[in-house]
C-alpha positions, 0 to 999 in steps of 0.5 A: 500499500502506498502512503498518503504522501506518496503519489501513485505511479500513475499520478505525477507529483506536483514537483514533477509537473512543475519541473516539466512546466519549467522545461517547456517554458525554458525551451520556449524562451530559447526559441524566442531568443533564437528568433531575436538573434536571427532578427539582429543578424538580419538587421545588421546585414540589411544595414550593411547592404543599405548604408555601405557604398562599398558593399553595394559596389560589390554587387557590380563586380561583374562589370569590373574589367579585372577578373580573378584579382584579389578584389574580385575574389573578395567581392565574390566571397562577400556576396556569397557570405551575405547571401548565405547569412541572409538565407540562414537568418531567414530559415531561423524565422521560418515557422516549424511544424512537427507531426504528432502535435500535443495539446499545448500546440495550437495546430494540434487542435481539435484532435488534442482537445478530444484526447484531453476530453477522453482522458478526463472522462476515463480519469487518466492522470498521466496525459498531462505528464505525457503531453508536457514530455512530448511538447518538450521533445518538440520544442527541443527539436525546433530549438536545436534546428533554429540554433543551428541556423543562427550559428551558421548565419552568424558565421556568414555575417562574420565572413561578410564583415571580414571580407568587407574590411579586407576590401576597404583595406585593399581599395 
């Protein structure tokens, strides 16, 4: 027999549920942070394109008569880095959908709502825990993908800035 203070194996403890809520909130906050970082990178790249006459000149590198010079190679590398960074920053902001949505995800409704209703009718106490665990899994996968693209976009930004500085020093 279990004591009154020990939860049964099918009923999650309040501490367990609180911890699962904290995990979900932390992952959600990290996703928001990844989106913000991508927005900063994107904003910096656009500012670099708009306000730097040197960067804008780079897009005219094909009009240059001198091909395969250091300036030409740096120009091509700068355009590649800028394009790469902008695409990766945009990929961070693309919404992510995952199959098998849980009730905490709006896209899973109304099926998720029906599962909750059925669990309430049958007295299933474990659905809350399983939903939090599944949601944490989904959020974690989304977060990992977003931070992968943030890292790549940042490297592209650094490459573009280094190429820009090198072009300024050469010219």
